[in-house]
C-alpha positions in Angstrom: -90.2 -27.6 25.0 -90.6 -31.0 26.9 -89.5 -31.2 30.5 -85.7 -32.6 30.9 -85.9 -36.4 31.3 -84.9 -37.5 34.8 -81.3 -38.8 34.8 -79.4 -38.9 38.4 -76.1 -36.8 38.2 -74.6 -39.0 40.8 -75.0 -42.3 38.7 -73.8 -40.3 35.7 -70.6 -39.3 37.2 -69.9 -42.7 38.6 -69.9 -44.2 35.1 -68.4 -41.2 32.9 -64.8 -41.6 33.2 -65.0 -45.4 33.0 -66.3 -44.7 29.6 -63.7 -42.2 28.5 -61.7 -44.5 26.6 -64.7 -45.9 24.7 -65.4 -42.3 23.5 -62.3 -40.6 22.9 -62.4 -40.9 19.3 -65.8 -39.5 19.5 -64.7 -36.4 21.2 -61.7 -35.8 18.8 -63.2 -33.2 16.7 -64.4 -31.3 20.0 -61.7 -31.9 22.6 -61.1 -28.2 22.5 -65.0 -27.3 23.6 -64.3 -29.1 27.1 -67.5 -31.2 26.9 -66.3 -33.5 29.2 -67.3 -31.8 32.5 -67.1 -33.6 35.9 -70.7 -33.4 36.2 -73.4 -33.3 33.7 -75.5 -30.4 32.8 -78.6 -31.2 34.5 -80.8 -34.4 33.7 -83.2 -35.4 30.9 -86.5 -36.1 31.9 -89.3 -37.7 30.0 -92.3 -38.7 31.6 -94.0 -42.0 32.1 -95.3 -42.8 28.5 -94.1 -45.9 26.9 -94.9 -47.5 23.6 -93.3 -50.1 21.3 -90.3 -49.0 19.5 -90.6 -50.4 16.0 -87.5 -51.8 14.5 -87.1 -49.5 11.9 -87.9 -50.1 8.4 -85.0 -48.2 6.8 -82.6 -49.9 9.3 -83.2 -53.8 8.8 -81.5 -55.9 11.6 -82.1 -53.1 14.1 -84.7 -55.5 15.7 -81.3 -57.1 16.9 -80.1 -54.2 18.8 -80.1 -55.0 22.6 -83.5 -54.0 24.1 -81.8 -52.9 27.6 -82.5 -49.9 29.4 -79.6 -47.7 29.9 -79.2 -45.7 33.3 -81.5 -42.9 33.5 -83.2 -44.0 30.4 -86.4 -45.9 29.4 -86.2 -48.8 27.2 -87.7 -46.8 24.6 -85.3 -44.0 24.8 -82.2 -46.3 25.0 -83.6 -48.3 21.6 -83.9 -44.8 20.1 -80.4 -43.7 20.7 -79.2 -47.2 19.5 -81.2 -46.7 16.3 -79.7 -43.1 15.5 -76.3 -44.4 16.1 -77.1 -47.5 13.9 -78.4 -45.4 10.9 -75.5 -43.0 11.4 -73.0 -45.9 11.1 -74.7 -47.2 8.1 -74.6 -44.0 6.3 -70.7 -43.4 7.5 -71.6 -40.4 9.4 -68.5 -39.5 11.6 -69.2 -40.5 15.2 -69.4 -36.7 16.2 -72.6 -36.6 13.8 -74.0 -39.2 16.1 -73.5 -37.2 19.2 -75.1 -34.3 17.4 -78.2 -36.6 16.5 -78.8 -38.0 19.7 -78.3 -34.5 21.4 -80.9 -33.2 18.9 -83.4 -35.7 19.9 -82.9 -35.3 23.5 -83.7 -31.7 23.1 -86.7 -32.1 20.5 -88.6 -35.3 21.9 -86.5 -36.4 24.9 -85.7 -39.3 22.8 -89.3 -40.7 22.7 -91.1 -41.1 19.5 -93.9 -38.4 20.0 -97.0 -38.6 17.8 -97.6 -34.9 18.4 -95.8 -31.8 18.6 -95.9 -28.0 18.0 -98.4 -27.6 14.8 -97.5 -30.5 12.4 -94.3 -31.9 14.3 -94.0 -35.4 15.2 -91.2 -37.9 16.1 -87.7 -38.2 17.5 -86.7 -35.2 15.6 -90.1 -33.2 15.5 -89.7 -33.0 12.0 -92.4 -31.0 10.4 -94.8 -32.4 7.3 -92.6 -30.9 4.4 -89.8 -33.5 5.6 -91.9 -36.6 4.9 -95.1 -38.4 5.5 -96.2 -38.9 9.0 -95.2 -42.7 8.8 -91.9 -41.7 7.6 -91.2 -39.2 10.6 -92.6 -41.6 13.0 -90.3 -44.3 12.1 -87.3 -43.7 14.4 -84.9 -45.2 11.9 -86.2 -43.3 8.9 -86.5 -39.9 11.0 -82.8 -40.4 11.9 -81.9 -41.0 8.2 -83.5 -37.8 7.2 -81.9 -35.9 10.0 -78.5 -37.1 8.3 -79.5 -37.0 4.7 -82.3 -34.4 4.4 -85.9 -34.0 4.0 -88.2 -34.8 1.0 -88.8 -30.9 0.7 -85.2 -30.1 0.2 -84.2 -29.6 3.6 -80.5 -30.2 4.4 -79.5 -33.0 6.4 -76.5 -33.0 8.6 -74.3 -34.4 5.9 -75.0 -31.6 3.6 -73.6 -29.2 6.2 -70.3 -28.1 5.2 -67.6 -28.7 7.9 -70.4 -29.8 10.6 -67.6 -32.1 12.0 -65.7 -28.9 13.0 -68.9 -26.9 14.0 -70.0 -26.4 17.6 -72.7 -29.0 18.2 -75.5 -26.5 18.8 -74.7 -24.7 15.6 -74.5 -28.1 13.5 -77.8 -29.2 15.0 -79.6 -25.9 14.2 -78.6 -25.7 10.7 -80.5 -29.0 10.2 -83.5 -28.1 12.7 -83.9 -24.2 12.2 -85.3 -24.3 15.7 -86.7 -21.2 17.3 -84.6 -21.8 20.2 -81.0 -22.2 18.4 -78.8 -22.4 21.5 -80.8 -25.2 23.2 -79.0 -28.1 21.8 -75.8 -27.3 23.6 -76.6 -28.4 27.1 -77.4 -32.0 25.7 -73.9 -32.4 24.6 -72.2 -34.2 27.6 -75.1 -36.5 28.1 -75.6 -37.4 24.5 -71.5 -38.2 24.3 -72.1 -40.5 27.5 -75.0 -42.2 25.9 -73.1 -42.7 22.4 -70.1 -44.1 24.4 -72.3 -46.8 26.2 -71.3 -50.2 24.6 -74.7 -51.2 23.5 -75.0 -47.8 21.8 -71.6 -47.5 20.2 -72.0 -51.2 19.0 -75.3 -50.5 17.4 -75.6 -51.5 13.7 -78.2 -51.8 11.2 -77.0 -54.8 9.7 -78.0 -53.8 6.3 -75.4 -56.1 4.3 -75.8 -59.1 6.8 -77.4 -62.3 5.1 -78.6 -63.5 8.3 -81.2 -60.8 9.0 -84.5 -62.3 9.5 -83.5 -65.4 7.7 -84.3 -67.8 10.7 -81.1 -69.8 10.5 -79.5 -71.3 13.5 -76.6 -69.0 12.9 -78.8 -66.0 13.0 -80.2 -67.0 15.9 -77.1 -67.3 17.6 -76.0 -63.7 16.5 -79.3 -62.4 17.7 -78.9 -64.1 20.9 -75.3 -62.7 21.5 -76.3 -59.2 20.3 -78.9 -59.2 23.0 -76.3 -59.2 25.5 -74.2 -56.5 24.4 -73.3 -54.5 27.6 -73.4 -57.4 29.9 -70.2 -57.3 31.9 -67.5 -59.7 31.2 -67.0 -62.3 34.0 -64.2 -64.8 34.2 -65.9 -68.1 34.5 -69.3 -66.4 34.4 -72.1 -67.4 32.2 -74.1 -70.5 31.4 -76.2 -72.1 28.6 -79.1 -70.2 30.1 -77.5 -66.6 30.8 -75.2 -64.4 32.7 -73.9 -65.9 36.1 -71.5 -65.1 38.9 -67.9 -66.1 37.7 -65.0 -67.0 39.8 -61.5 -66.2 40.6 -60.8 -62.7 38.9 -64.7 -62.7 37.7 -65.8 -63.3 41.4 -68.7 -61.2 42.4 -69.7 -60.2 38.7 -72.4 -61.4 36.8 -71.8 -61.8 33.4 -70.1 -63.8 30.5 -66.6 -64.6 29.6 -65.7 -65.4 25.8 -66.7 -68.8 25.5 -69.6 -69.0 27.7 -71.1 -66.0 25.5 -70.5 -68.5 22.5 -72.0 -71.4 24.4 -75.1 -69.4 25.5 -75.7 -67.9 21.8 -75.6 -71.1 20.1 -77.8 -72.9 22.9 -80.4 -70.4 21.8 -80.4 -71.9 18.4 -80.7 -75.5 19.9 -76.9 -76.5 19.6 -75.0 -77.2 22.7 -71.3 -76.6 22.7 -68.6 -77.4 25.2 -67.8 -74.7 27.9 -64.3 -73.6 26.8 -62.9 -72.3 23.8 -60.3 -74.9 23.0 -63.0 -77.7 23.3 -65.3 -75.8 21.1 -63.0 -75.5 18.3 -62.3 -79.3 18.5 -66.0 -80.0 18.1 -66.8 -78.6 14.8 -65.6 -78.9 11.2 -63.1 -75.9 10.2 -64.2 -73.1 7.8 -61.7 -71.7 5.5 -60.0 -68.5 6.8 -61.2 -66.7 4.1 -63.8 -64.4 5.4 -66.0 -64.5 2.0 -66.4 -68.3 3.1 -67.9 -67.2 6.8 -71.5 -67.3 7.7 -73.4 -65.3 10.5 -72.9 -67.4 13.8 -69.4 -68.8 12.6 -67.0 -69.2 15.6 -63.7 -67.1 15.2 -60.8 -68.5 17.4 -57.6 -66.9 18.3 -54.1 -68.0 19.0 -51.2 -66.2 20.4 -47.8 -67.0 19.4 -46.8 -68.1 23.2 -49.9 -70.4 23.3 -49.4 -74.1 23.4 -50.3 -75.7 20.2 -53.9 -76.5 19.5 -54.9 -73.8 22.3 -57.1 -71.1 21.9 -57.1 -68.3 24.2 -60.4 -66.3 22.7 -63.3 -66.8 20.6 -66.1 -64.7 19.2 -69.0 -64.9 17.1 -68.9 -63.6 13.5 -72.0 -61.5 12.8 -72.2 -61.8 9.0 -71.4 -58.3 8.2 -67.7 -58.1 9.2 -67.8 -57.9 12.9 -67.1 -60.0 15.8 -69.5 -60.3 18.7 -67.5 -61.0 21.8 -66.9 -60.9 25.6 -63.5 -59.2 25.7 -61.7 -59.2 29.2 -62.4 -58.2 32.6 -63.5 -54.7 33.3 -65.2 -54.5 29.8 -68.5 -55.7 28.5 -70.0 -57.8 25.7 -69.4 -55.6 22.5 -69.4 -55.8 18.8 -66.0 -54.9 17.2 -67.1 -53.8 13.5 -64.3 -54.6 10.6 -62.5 -56.7 13.4 -60.0 -58.2 11.0 -58.5 -54.3 10.3 -57.4 -54.4 14.1 -53.8 -56.0 14.2 -54.6 -58.1 17.4 -57.5 -59.8 15.7 -55.9 -60.2 12.3 -52.6 -61.5 13.3 -53.9 -64.0 15.9 -56.8 -65.3 13.9 -56.2 -69.2 14.0 -59.1 -71.2 13.3 -63.1 -70.7 12.2 -65.6 -73.3 12.9 -69.2 -73.6 12.2 -71.5 -75.4 14.9 -74.1 -77.8 13.9 -76.7 -79.9 15.5 -74.0 -82.7 15.7 -71.8 -80.9 18.3 -74.4 -81.6 20.8 -72.9 -85.0 21.2 -69.6 -83.3 22.2 -71.2 -81.0 25.0 
């Protein structure tokens, strides 16, 4: 098997507890197994080979997934983890299944899209020729889809394993992979859980139903720009039209965005310059009906609390075209995508205004 991927245990310890709240629902089926150890089980290592990571033919829109590296992972490894989660979300696989899939790819390929392997094995999951064509097994999104749904030769995917949600990770992975080393997957469970809990991984989405995917509209450009910043820290007063910057006040010393600067940055990349703060942004554009069926990718969604002054908006985010909100939430968190955000009482109850920027907004900036 490949040598372990290099990942510093010290760095892992530092970030692990900060992300616990992000991954509690991932851990729900397996709390009893004690996977949240104080230290990770060693390190993944993966050599220096780098190659371009395709967007994924079976995951349209995955090109919008943040290309940023993660601590201890290369850009390629991080992108592959995001694609595995994005495909799992599209297929409505429970979050524990994403952890199983990422841990499996860590063991089989060190999260790299390898064009070689034992006998005829290739790709992230080292699937054999009976699973599909070489092109299919070498496409990270298609390989992930087959891991979840099964191979062309009748091999069961994870979703065909009865009760996998309640199985130990190594048993669930082995039921799909049929490896000669059936106990090899368990050691990657803590690290896979941490990686899935990273904001830019947890937020990954194929956007298969989003009309903006590849259409080149200003709204799609703005969404793509916002998605590229997933994982960037929230910084009160931080952020400019050209990228993250140091904030002030409670954001002092943090390079990042606040909610309105993220919006301003994203739409600047689409050629539209917006005012700096949320209330001014809302007043600078025509309203869109509050009915989500009327919304387009890139529309701005504004929120007003009962105690706010009339006409004041305390928060703004960007509608992603697929039921999600891309936003910079608050101090201590990072830019994220909230999927199906209107099912969350906070957003549903405080939704107050939706606007659509146009080129004319520039005169108000």
